[in-house]
PyMOL Python script that loads the backbone (N, CA, C, O; Angstrom):
from pymol import cmd

cmd.read_pdbstr("""\
ATOM      1  N   MET A   1      20.425  22.510 -49.685  1.00  0.00           N
ATOM      2  CA  MET A   1      20.947  22.935 -48.409  1.00  0.00           C
ATOM      3  C   MET A   1      21.530  21.710 -47.711  1.00  0.00           C
ATOM      4  O   MET A   1      20.994  20.607 -47.813  1.00  0.00           O
ATOM      5  N   LYS A   2      22.626  21.920 -47.008  1.00  0.00           N
ATOM      6  CA  LYS A   2      23.239  20.856 -46.220  1.00  0.00           C
ATOM      7  C   LYS A   2      23.255  21.309 -44.763  1.00  0.00           C
ATOM      8  O   LYS A   2      23.758  22.384 -44.439  1.00  0.00           O
ATOM      9  N   ILE A   3      22.700  20.477 -43.899  1.00  0.00           N
ATOM     10  CA  ILE A   3      22.651  20.782 -42.474  1.00  0.00           C
ATOM     11  C   ILE A   3      23.439  19.713 -41.741  1.00  0.00           C
ATOM     12  O   ILE A   3      23.218  18.517 -41.932  1.00  0.00           O
ATOM     13  N   SER A   4      24.358  20.160 -40.904  1.00  0.00           N
ATOM     14  CA  SER A   4      25.186  19.233 -40.135  1.00  0.00           C
ATOM     15  C   SER A   4      25.049  19.528 -38.652  1.00  0.00           C
ATOM     16  O   SER A   4      24.979  20.683 -38.232  1.00  0.00           O
ATOM     17  N   VAL A   5      25.013  18.470 -37.879  1.00  0.00           N
ATOM     18  CA  VAL A   5      25.095  18.581 -36.429  1.00  0.00           C
ATOM     19  C   VAL A   5      26.424  17.954 -36.044  1.00  0.00           C
ATOM     20  O   VAL A   5      26.685  16.787 -36.335  1.00  0.00           O
ATOM     21  N   LEU A   6      27.256  18.744 -35.389  1.00  0.00           N
ATOM     22  CA  LEU A   6      28.543  18.249 -34.895  1.00  0.00           C
ATOM     23  C   LEU A   6      28.442  18.110 -33.391  1.00  0.00           C
ATOM     24  O   LEU A   6      27.998  19.034 -32.709  1.00  0.00           O
ATOM     25  N   GLY A   7      28.845  16.980 -32.874  1.00  0.00           N
ATOM     26  CA  GLY A   7      28.769  16.782 -31.438  1.00  0.00           C
ATOM     27  C   GLY A   7      29.644  15.640 -30.983  1.00  0.00           C
ATOM     28  O   GLY A   7      30.355  15.010 -31.766  1.00  0.00           O
ATOM     29  N   SER A   8      29.567  15.397 -29.693  1.00  0.00           N
ATOM     30  CA  SER A   8      30.399  14.368 -29.081  1.00  0.00           C
ATOM     31  C   SER A   8      29.661  13.042 -28.931  1.00  0.00           C
ATOM     32  O   SER A   8      30.233  12.055 -28.470  1.00  0.00           O
ATOM     33  N   GLY A   9      28.399  13.024 -29.319  1.00  0.00           N
ATOM     34  CA  GLY A   9      27.596  11.815 -29.138  1.00  0.00           C
ATOM     35  C   GLY A   9      26.772  11.842 -27.865  1.00  0.00           C
ATOM     36  O   GLY A   9      26.142  10.848 -27.504  1.00  0.00           O
ATOM     37  N   CYS A  10      26.778  12.973 -27.188  1.00  0.00           N
ATOM     38  CA  CYS A  10      26.030  13.104 -25.935  1.00  0.00           C
ATOM     39  C   CYS A  10      24.525  13.154 -26.222  1.00  0.00           C
ATOM     40  O   CYS A  10      24.126  13.369 -27.367  1.00  0.00           O
ATOM     41  N   PRO A  11      23.695  12.961 -25.207  1.00  0.00           N
ATOM     42  CA  PRO A  11      22.249  12.992 -25.421  1.00  0.00           C
ATOM     43  C   PRO A  11      21.740  14.304 -26.038  1.00  0.00           C
ATOM     44  O   PRO A  11      20.831  14.278 -26.868  1.00  0.00           O
ATOM     45  N   THR A  12      22.308  15.435 -25.649  1.00  0.00           N
ATOM     46  CA  THR A  12      21.884  16.718 -26.217  1.00  0.00           C
ATOM     47  C   THR A  12      22.214  16.790 -27.695  1.00  0.00           C
ATOM     48  O   THR A  12      21.414  17.289 -28.486  1.00  0.00           O
ATOM     49  N   CYS A  13      23.369  16.303 -28.074  1.00  0.00           N
ATOM     50  CA  CYS A  13      23.772  16.291 -29.485  1.00  0.00           C
ATOM     51  C   CYS A  13      22.834  15.416 -30.302  1.00  0.00           C
ATOM     52  O   CYS A  13      22.416  15.805 -31.393  1.00  0.00           O
ATOM     53  N   MET A  14      22.506  14.259 -29.795  1.00  0.00           N
ATOM     54  CA  MET A  14      21.620  13.341 -30.502  1.00  0.00           C
ATOM     55  C   MET A  14      20.199  13.905 -30.585  1.00  0.00           C
ATOM     56  O   MET A  14      19.514  13.735 -31.594  1.00  0.00           O
ATOM     57  N   ARG A  15      19.766  14.577 -29.517  1.00  0.00           N
ATOM     58  CA  ARG A  15      18.441  15.192 -29.507  1.00  0.00           C
ATOM     59  C   ARG A  15      18.369  16.297 -30.565  1.00  0.00           C
ATOM     60  O   ARG A  15      17.365  16.417 -31.268  1.00  0.00           O
ATOM     61  N   LEU A  16      19.436  17.110 -30.682  1.00  0.00           N
ATOM     62  CA  LEU A  16      19.459  18.162 -31.706  1.00  0.00           C
ATOM     63  C   LEU A  16      19.384  17.545 -33.096  1.00  0.00           C
ATOM     64  O   LEU A  16      18.647  18.034 -33.952  1.00  0.00           O
ATOM     65  N   HIS A  17      20.128  16.491 -33.326  1.00  0.00           N
ATOM     66  CA  HIS A  17      20.107  15.825 -34.624  1.00  0.00           C
ATOM     67  C   HIS A  17      18.701  15.322 -34.960  1.00  0.00           C
ATOM     68  O   HIS A  17      18.222  15.525 -36.076  1.00  0.00           O
ATOM     69  N   GLU A  18      18.044  14.673 -34.008  1.00  0.00           N
ATOM     70  CA  GLU A  18      16.686  14.178 -34.234  1.00  0.00           C
ATOM     71  C   GLU A  18      15.717  15.337 -34.494  1.00  0.00           C
ATOM     72  O   GLU A  18      14.849  15.242 -35.362  1.00  0.00           O
ATOM     73  N   THR A  19      15.866  16.412 -33.748  1.00  0.00           N
ATOM     74  CA  THR A  19      14.992  17.572 -33.937  1.00  0.00           C
ATOM     75  C   THR A  19      15.202  18.183 -35.309  1.00  0.00           C
ATOM     76  O   THR A  19      14.235  18.561 -35.971  1.00  0.00           O
ATOM     77  N   VAL A  20      16.449  18.286 -35.747  1.00  0.00           N
ATOM     78  CA  VAL A  20      16.741  18.816 -37.082  1.00  0.00           C
ATOM     79  C   VAL A  20      16.056  17.956 -38.133  1.00  0.00           C
ATOM     80  O   VAL A  20      15.425  18.483 -39.049  1.00  0.00           O
ATOM     81  N   LYS A  21      16.174  16.646 -38.011  1.00  0.00           N
ATOM     82  CA  LYS A  21      15.531  15.753 -38.985  1.00  0.00           C
ATOM     83  C   LYS A  21      14.016  15.948 -38.995  1.00  0.00           C
ATOM     84  O   LYS A  21      13.401  15.959 -40.061  1.00  0.00           O
ATOM     85  N   ASN A  22      13.416  16.099 -37.822  1.00  0.00           N
ATOM     86  CA  ASN A  22      11.970  16.317 -37.735  1.00  0.00           C
ATOM     87  C   ASN A  22      11.559  17.630 -38.376  1.00  0.00           C
ATOM     88  O   ASN A  22      10.575  17.677 -39.115  1.00  0.00           O
ATOM     89  N   VAL A  23      12.298  18.697 -38.104  1.00  0.00           N
ATOM     90  CA  VAL A  23      11.978  20.008 -38.668  1.00  0.00           C
ATOM     91  C   VAL A  23      12.091  19.970 -40.190  1.00  0.00           C
ATOM     92  O   VAL A  23      11.219  20.481 -40.893  1.00  0.00           O
ATOM     93  N   VAL A  24      13.154  19.372 -40.691  1.00  0.00           N
ATOM     94  CA  VAL A  24      13.342  19.282 -42.146  1.00  0.00           C
ATOM     95  C   VAL A  24      12.170  18.524 -42.774  1.00  0.00           C
ATOM     96  O   VAL A  24      11.651  18.930 -43.814  1.00  0.00           O
ATOM     97  N   LYS A  25      11.763  17.442 -42.151  1.00  0.00           N
ATOM     98  CA  LYS A  25      10.647  16.645 -42.679  1.00  0.00           C
ATOM     99  C   LYS A  25       9.326  17.418 -42.578  1.00  0.00           C
ATOM    100  O   LYS A  25       8.594  17.530 -43.561  1.00  0.00           O
ATOM    101  N   ASN A  26       9.026  17.949 -41.390  1.00  0.00           N
ATOM    102  CA  ASN A  26       7.746  18.616 -41.155  1.00  0.00           C
ATOM    103  C   ASN A  26       7.577  19.898 -41.963  1.00  0.00           C
ATOM    104  O   ASN A  26       6.460  20.246 -42.347  1.00  0.00           O
ATOM    105  N   GLU A  27       8.667  20.597 -42.221  1.00  0.00           N
ATOM    106  CA  GLU A  27       8.609  21.860 -42.961  1.00  0.00           C
ATOM    107  C   GLU A  27       8.911  21.681 -44.442  1.00  0.00           C
ATOM    108  O   GLU A  27       8.958  22.653 -45.196  1.00  0.00           O
ATOM    109  N   ALA A  28       9.115  20.433 -44.855  1.00  0.00           N
ATOM    110  CA  ALA A  28       9.434  20.114 -46.255  1.00  0.00           C
ATOM    111  C   ALA A  28      10.613  20.946 -46.766  1.00  0.00           C
ATOM    112  O   ALA A  28      10.574  21.497 -47.866  1.00  0.00           O
ATOM    113  N   ILE A  29      11.651  21.023 -45.947  1.00  0.00           N
ATOM    114  CA  ILE A  29      12.866  21.746 -46.323  1.00  0.00           C
ATOM    115  C   ILE A  29      13.731  20.806 -47.154  1.00  0.00           C
ATOM    116  O   ILE A  29      13.996  19.674 -46.751  1.00  0.00           O
ATOM    117  N   ASP A  30      14.164  21.276 -48.300  1.00  0.00           N
ATOM    118  CA  ASP A  30      15.020  20.473 -49.173  1.00  0.00           C
ATOM    119  C   ASP A  30      16.444  20.541 -48.621  1.00  0.00           C
ATOM    120  O   ASP A  30      17.198  21.467 -48.917  1.00  0.00           O
ATOM    121  N   ALA A  31      16.788  19.546 -47.820  1.00  0.00           N
ATOM    122  CA  ALA A  31      18.091  19.572 -47.161  1.00  0.00           C
ATOM    123  C   ALA A  31      18.606  18.161 -46.922  1.00  0.00           C
ATOM    124  O   ALA A  31      17.844  17.219 -46.705  1.00  0.00           O
ATOM    125  N   GLU A  32      19.915  18.056 -46.970  1.00  0.00           N
ATOM    126  CA  GLU A  32      20.607  16.840 -46.562  1.00  0.00           C
ATOM    127  C   GLU A  32      21.020  17.063 -45.109  1.00  0.00           C
ATOM    128  O   GLU A  32      21.614  18.091 -44.782  1.00  0.00           O
ATOM    129  N   VAL A  33      20.708  16.104 -44.240  1.00  0.00           N
ATOM    130  CA  VAL A  33      21.023  16.235 -42.816  1.00  0.00           C
ATOM    131  C   VAL A  33      22.030  15.161 -42.439  1.00  0.00           C
ATOM    132  O   VAL A  33      21.858  13.988 -42.769  1.00  0.00           O
ATOM    133  N   GLU A  34      23.083  15.575 -41.745  1.00  0.00           N
ATOM    134  CA  GLU A  34      24.090  14.610 -41.302  1.00  0.00           C
ATOM    135  C   GLU A  34      24.510  14.902 -39.871  1.00  0.00           C
ATOM    136  O   GLU A  34      24.344  16.012 -39.366  1.00  0.00           O
ATOM    137  N   TYR A  35      25.058  13.879 -39.232  1.00  0.00           N
ATOM    138  CA  TYR A  35      25.605  13.999 -37.880  1.00  0.00           C
ATOM    139  C   TYR A  35      27.061  13.556 -37.918  1.00  0.00           C
ATOM    140  O   TYR A  35      27.406  12.567 -38.565  1.00  0.00           O
ATOM    141  N   SER A  36      27.904  14.296 -37.221  1.00  0.00           N
ATOM    142  CA  SER A  36      29.312  13.915 -37.127  1.00  0.00           C
ATOM    143  C   SER A  36      29.781  14.066 -35.688  1.00  0.00           C
ATOM    144  O   SER A  36      29.448  15.038 -35.010  1.00  0.00           O
ATOM    145  N   ASP A  37      30.556  13.093 -35.233  1.00  0.00           N
ATOM    146  CA  ASP A  37      31.152  13.193 -33.899  1.00  0.00           C
ATOM    147  C   ASP A  37      32.635  13.555 -33.991  1.00  0.00           C
ATOM    148  O   ASP A  37      33.423  13.216 -33.108  1.00  0.00           O
ATOM    149  N   ASP A  38      33.001  14.242 -35.060  1.00  0.00           N
ATOM    150  CA  ASP A  38      34.380  14.685 -35.280  1.00  0.00           C
ATOM    151  C   ASP A  38      34.640  15.952 -34.461  1.00  0.00           C
ATOM    152  O   ASP A  38      34.448  17.068 -34.946  1.00  0.00           O
ATOM    153  N   VAL A  39      35.077  15.765 -33.225  1.00  0.00           N
ATOM    154  CA  VAL A  39      35.309  16.886 -32.317  1.00  0.00           C
ATOM    155  C   VAL A  39      36.399  17.811 -32.854  1.00  0.00           C
ATOM    156  O   VAL A  39      36.373  19.013 -32.591  1.00  0.00           O
ATOM    157  N   ALA A  40      37.342  17.270 -33.593  1.00  0.00           N
ATOM    158  CA  ALA A  40      38.403  18.107 -34.184  1.00  0.00           C
ATOM    159  C   ALA A  40      37.806  19.146 -35.128  1.00  0.00           C
ATOM    160  O   ALA A  40      38.323  20.258 -35.230  1.00  0.00           O
ATOM    161  N   ARG A  41      36.727  18.794 -35.816  1.00  0.00           N
ATOM    162  CA  ARG A  41      36.053  19.736 -36.724  1.00  0.00           C
ATOM    163  C   ARG A  41      35.468  20.909 -35.939  1.00  0.00           C
ATOM    164  O   ARG A  41      35.507  22.050 -36.400  1.00  0.00           O
ATOM    165  N   ILE A  42      34.929  20.628 -34.762  1.00  0.00           N
ATOM    166  CA  ILE A  42      34.395  21.686 -33.907  1.00  0.00           C
ATOM    167  C   ILE A  42      35.512  22.651 -33.528  1.00  0.00           C
ATOM    168  O   ILE A  42      35.330  23.868 -33.580  1.00  0.00           O
ATOM    169  N   VAL A  43      36.658  22.116 -33.151  1.00  0.00           N
ATOM    170  CA  VAL A  43      37.805  22.938 -32.772  1.00  0.00           C
ATOM    171  C   VAL A  43      38.298  23.739 -33.982  1.00  0.00           C
ATOM    172  O   VAL A  43      38.640  24.913 -33.843  1.00  0.00           O
ATOM    173  N   GLU A  44      38.337  23.115 -35.172  1.00  0.00           N
ATOM    174  CA  GLU A  44      38.745  23.823 -36.386  1.00  0.00           C
ATOM    175  C   GLU A  44      37.873  25.041 -36.648  1.00  0.00           C
ATOM    176  O   GLU A  44      38.348  26.057 -37.157  1.00  0.00           O
ATOM    177  N   LEU A  45      36.612  24.937 -36.304  1.00  0.00           N
ATOM    178  CA  LEU A  45      35.687  26.052 -36.502  1.00  0.00           C
ATOM    179  C   LEU A  45      35.884  27.141 -35.446  1.00  0.00           C
ATOM    180  O   LEU A  45      35.260  28.199 -35.518  1.00  0.00           O
ATOM    181  N   GLY A  46      36.746  26.882 -34.474  1.00  0.00           N
ATOM    182  CA  GLY A  46      37.005  27.857 -33.421  1.00  0.00           C
ATOM    183  C   GLY A  46      35.941  27.862 -32.337  1.00  0.00           C
ATOM    184  O   GLY A  46      35.808  28.831 -31.589  1.00  0.00           O
ATOM    185  N   LEU A  47      35.192  26.786 -32.255  1.00  0.00           N
ATOM    186  CA  LEU A  47      34.122  26.690 -31.274  1.00  0.00           C
ATOM    187  C   LEU A  47      34.539  25.742 -30.162  1.00  0.00           C
ATOM    188  O   LEU A  47      35.247  24.761 -30.392  1.00  0.00           O
ATOM    189  N   MET A  48      34.097  26.046 -28.978  1.00  0.00           N
ATOM    190  CA  MET A  48      34.478  25.222 -27.839  1.00  0.00           C
ATOM    191  C   MET A  48      33.267  24.652 -27.111  1.00  0.00           C
ATOM    192  O   MET A  48      33.283  24.471 -25.893  1.00  0.00           O
ATOM    193  N   HIS A  49      32.225  24.375 -27.875  1.00  0.00           N
ATOM    194  CA  HIS A  49      31.026  23.797 -27.278  1.00  0.00           C
ATOM    195  C   HIS A  49      30.402  22.837 -28.279  1.00  0.00           C
ATOM    196  O   HIS A  49      30.705  22.867 -29.472  1.00  0.00           O
ATOM    197  N   SER A  50      29.547  22.007 -27.778  1.00  0.00           N
ATOM    198  CA  SER A  50      28.780  21.139 -28.669  1.00  0.00           C
ATOM    199  C   SER A  50      27.394  21.002 -28.061  1.00  0.00           C
ATOM    200  O   SER A  50      27.239  21.147 -26.848  1.00  0.00           O
ATOM    201  N   PRO A  51      26.419  20.735 -28.848  1.00  0.00           N
ATOM    202  CA  PRO A  51      26.491  20.495 -30.280  1.00  0.00           C
ATOM    203  C   PRO A  51      26.615  21.794 -31.072  1.00  0.00           C
ATOM    204  O   PRO A  51      26.306  22.882 -30.585  1.00  0.00           O
ATOM    205  N   VAL A  52      27.077  21.640 -32.306  1.00  0.00           N
ATOM    206  CA  VAL A  52      27.179  22.750 -33.249  1.00  0.00           C
ATOM    207  C   VAL A  52      26.235  22.448 -34.405  1.00  0.00           C
ATOM    208  O   VAL A  52      26.196  21.331 -34.920  1.00  0.00           O
ATOM    209  N   LEU A  53      25.478  23.458 -34.802  1.00  0.00           N
ATOM    210  CA  LEU A  53      24.585  23.331 -35.945  1.00  0.00           C
ATOM    211  C   LEU A  53      25.179  24.124 -37.098  1.00  0.00           C
ATOM    212  O   LEU A  53      25.412  25.327 -36.982  1.00  0.00           O
ATOM    213  N   LEU A  54      25.422  23.440 -38.216  1.00  0.00           N
ATOM    214  CA  LEU A  54      25.954  24.089 -39.412  1.00  0.00           C
ATOM    215  C   LEU A  54      24.893  24.066 -40.506  1.00  0.00           C
ATOM    216  O   LEU A  54      24.265  23.038 -40.758  1.00  0.00           O
ATOM    217  N   VAL A  55      24.705  25.199 -41.143  1.00  0.00           N
ATOM    218  CA  VAL A  55      23.832  25.283 -42.307  1.00  0.00           C
ATOM    219  C   VAL A  55      24.714  25.712 -43.467  1.00  0.00           C
ATOM    220  O   VAL A  55      25.274  26.808 -43.466  1.00  0.00           O
ATOM    221  N   ASP A  56      24.828  24.847 -44.443  1.00  0.00           N
ATOM    222  CA  ASP A  56      25.712  25.071 -45.590  1.00  0.00           C
ATOM    223  C   ASP A  56      27.135  25.426 -45.141  1.00  0.00           C
ATOM    224  O   ASP A  56      27.781  26.314 -45.697  1.00  0.00           O
ATOM    225  N   GLY A  57      27.599  24.699 -44.113  1.00  0.00           N
ATOM    226  CA  GLY A  57      28.970  24.838 -43.641  1.00  0.00           C
ATOM    227  C   GLY A  57      29.230  25.987 -42.684  1.00  0.00           C
ATOM    228  O   GLY A  57      30.355  26.153 -42.214  1.00  0.00           O
ATOM    229  N   LYS A  58      28.202  26.791 -42.383  1.00  0.00           N
ATOM    230  CA  LYS A  58      28.370  27.935 -41.487  1.00  0.00           C
ATOM    231  C   LYS A  58      27.655  27.679 -40.164  1.00  0.00           C
ATOM    232  O   LYS A  58      26.495  27.268 -40.151  1.00  0.00           O
ATOM    233  N   PRO A  59      28.353  27.923 -39.046  1.00  0.00           N
ATOM    234  CA  PRO A  59      27.707  27.729 -37.748  1.00  0.00           C
ATOM    235  C   PRO A  59      26.550  28.710 -37.563  1.00  0.00           C
ATOM    236  O   PRO A  59      26.656  29.885 -37.915  1.00  0.00           O
ATOM    237  N   VAL A  60      25.457  28.218 -37.014  1.00  0.00           N
ATOM    238  CA  VAL A  60      24.319  29.070 -36.687  1.00  0.00           C
ATOM    239  C   VAL A  60      23.974  28.878 -35.219  1.00  0.00           C
ATOM    240  O   VAL A  60      24.131  27.790 -34.666  1.00  0.00           O
ATOM    241  N   ASP A  61      23.505  29.946 -34.600  1.00  0.00           N
ATOM    242  CA  ASP A  61      23.114  29.879 -33.199  1.00  0.00           C
ATOM    243  C   ASP A  61      21.768  29.198 -33.071  1.00  0.00           C
ATOM    244  O   ASP A  61      20.831  29.503 -33.810  1.00  0.00           O
ATOM    245  N   VAL A  62      21.680  28.296 -32.152  1.00  0.00           N
ATOM    246  CA  VAL A  62      20.408  27.655 -31.827  1.00  0.00           C
ATOM    247  C   VAL A  62      20.248  27.727 -30.319  1.00  0.00           C
ATOM    248  O   VAL A  62      21.125  27.297 -29.570  1.00  0.00           O
ATOM    249  N   LYS A  63      19.110  28.279 -29.875  1.00  0.00           N
ATOM    250  CA  LYS A  63      18.886  28.533 -28.452  1.00  0.00           C
ATOM    251  C   LYS A  63      18.673  27.263 -27.642  1.00  0.00           C
ATOM    252  O   LYS A  63      19.115  27.154 -26.498  1.00  0.00           O
ATOM    253  N   SER A  64      17.981  26.298 -28.261  1.00  0.00           N
ATOM    254  CA  SER A  64      17.688  25.043 -27.565  1.00  0.00           C
ATOM    255  C   SER A  64      17.437  23.958 -28.612  1.00  0.00           C
ATOM    256  O   SER A  64      17.563  24.199 -29.812  1.00  0.00           O
ATOM    257  N   THR A  65      17.091  22.790 -28.153  1.00  0.00           N
ATOM    258  CA  THR A  65      16.795  21.702 -29.084  1.00  0.00           C
ATOM    259  C   THR A  65      15.302  21.617 -29.397  1.00  0.00           C
ATOM    260  O   THR A  65      14.848  20.633 -29.980  1.00  0.00           O
ATOM    261  N   SER A  66      14.536  22.641 -29.015  1.00  0.00           N
ATOM    262  CA  SER A  66      13.106  22.632 -29.322  1.00  0.00           C
ATOM    263  C   SER A  66      12.901  22.805 -30.827  1.00  0.00           C
ATOM    264  O   SER A  66      13.725  23.414 -31.508  1.00  0.00           O
ATOM    265  N   GLU A  67      11.798  22.265 -31.334  1.00  0.00           N
ATOM    266  CA  GLU A  67      11.527  22.381 -32.771  1.00  0.00           C
ATOM    267  C   GLU A  67      11.410  23.841 -33.195  1.00  0.00           C
ATOM    268  O   GLU A  67      11.866  24.208 -34.278  1.00  0.00           O
ATOM    269  N   LYS A  68      10.808  24.670 -32.360  1.00  0.00           N
ATOM    270  CA  LYS A  68      10.655  26.091 -32.672  1.00  0.00           C
ATOM    271  C   LYS A  68      12.017  26.753 -32.848  1.00  0.00           C
ATOM    272  O   LYS A  68      12.250  27.443 -33.841  1.00  0.00           O
ATOM    273  N   ASP A  69      12.914  26.546 -31.891  1.00  0.00           N
ATOM    274  CA  ASP A  69      14.247  27.166 -31.950  1.00  0.00           C
ATOM    275  C   ASP A  69      15.084  26.615 -33.100  1.00  0.00           C
ATOM    276  O   ASP A  69      15.805  27.359 -33.764  1.00  0.00           O
ATOM    277  N   VAL A  70      14.986  25.324 -33.327  1.00  0.00           N
ATOM    278  CA  VAL A  70      15.756  24.713 -34.416  1.00  0.00           C
ATOM    279  C   VAL A  70      15.257  25.232 -35.760  1.00  0.00           C
ATOM    280  O   VAL A  70      16.058  25.550 -36.638  1.00  0.00           O
ATOM    281  N   LYS A  71      13.947  25.319 -35.923  1.00  0.00           N
ATOM    282  CA  LYS A  71      13.378  25.847 -37.171  1.00  0.00           C
ATOM    283  C   LYS A  71      13.863  27.272 -37.415  1.00  0.00           C
ATOM    284  O   LYS A  71      14.280  27.600 -38.525  1.00  0.00           O
ATOM    285  N   GLU A  72      13.813  28.123 -36.386  1.00  0.00           N
ATOM    286  CA  GLU A  72      14.278  29.501 -36.524  1.00  0.00           C
ATOM    287  C   GLU A  72      15.755  29.546 -36.896  1.00  0.00           C
ATOM    288  O   GLU A  72      16.158  30.362 -37.725  1.00  0.00           O
ATOM    289  N   ALA A  73      16.561  28.686 -36.298  1.00  0.00           N
ATOM    290  CA  ALA A  73      18.002  28.658 -36.587  1.00  0.00           C
ATOM    291  C   ALA A  73      18.257  28.222 -38.018  1.00  0.00           C
ATOM    292  O   ALA A  73      19.084  28.819 -38.707  1.00  0.00           O
ATOM    293  N   ILE A  74      17.567  27.198 -38.473  1.00  0.00           N
ATOM    294  CA  ILE A  74      17.778  26.696 -39.825  1.00  0.00           C
ATOM    295  C   ILE A  74      17.333  27.739 -40.844  1.00  0.00           C
ATOM    296  O   ILE A  74      18.082  28.065 -41.765  1.00  0.00           O
ATOM    297  N   LEU A  75      16.141  28.255 -40.688  1.00  0.00           N
ATOM    298  CA  LEU A  75      15.626  29.208 -41.658  1.00  0.00           C
ATOM    299  C   LEU A  75      16.374  30.539 -41.606  1.00  0.00           C
ATOM    300  O   LEU A  75      16.554  31.199 -42.629  1.00  0.00           O
ATOM    301  N   GLY A  76      16.804  30.922 -40.418  1.00  0.00           N
ATOM    302  CA  GLY A  76      17.613  32.139 -40.291  1.00  0.00           C
ATOM    303  C   GLY A  76      19.001  31.958 -40.864  1.00  0.00           C
ATOM    304  O   GLY A  76      19.562  32.891 -41.437  1.00  0.00           O
ATOM    305  N   GLY A  77      19.569  30.753 -40.714  1.00  0.00           N
ATOM    306  CA  GLY A  77      20.895  30.464 -41.230  1.00  0.00           C
ATOM    307  C   GLY A  77      20.917  30.286 -42.735  1.00  0.00           C
ATOM    308  O   GLY A  77      21.969  30.370 -43.370  1.00  0.00           O
ATOM    309  N   ALA A  78      19.733  30.036 -43.304  1.00  0.00           N
ATOM    310  CA  ALA A  78      19.659  29.784 -44.747  1.00  0.00           C
ATOM    311  C   ALA A  78      19.500  31.073 -45.548  1.00  0.00           C
ATOM    312  O   ALA A  78      19.483  31.026 -46.778  1.00  0.00           O
ATOM    313  N   ARG A  79      19.385  32.197 -44.897  1.00  0.00           N
ATOM    314  CA  ARG A  79      19.187  33.468 -45.605  1.00  0.00           C
ATOM    315  C   ARG A  79      20.429  33.925 -46.313  1.00  0.00           C
ATOM    316  O   ARG A  79      20.424  34.977 -46.952  1.00  0.00           O
TER     317      ARG A  79
END
""", "prot")
cmd.dss("prot")
cmd.show_as("cartoon", "prot")
cmd.util.cbc("prot")
cmd.orient("prot")
């Protein structure tokens, strides 16, 4: 699984990235995690907000940067 956080480098974007890394580690999810500040990629996806959470290249909804919400988004996006 490949998980990407796309953002502008703002504190919320960085917090989501850190939370994703923690969830992947704590839940022993076999995933590569990356962060990108390529705002053009966000626009290419047709999204006008950041941060964006991608699971295997597909945007998934995440309610907040809490570990609970991020875990639900990752596991729900991986189905």
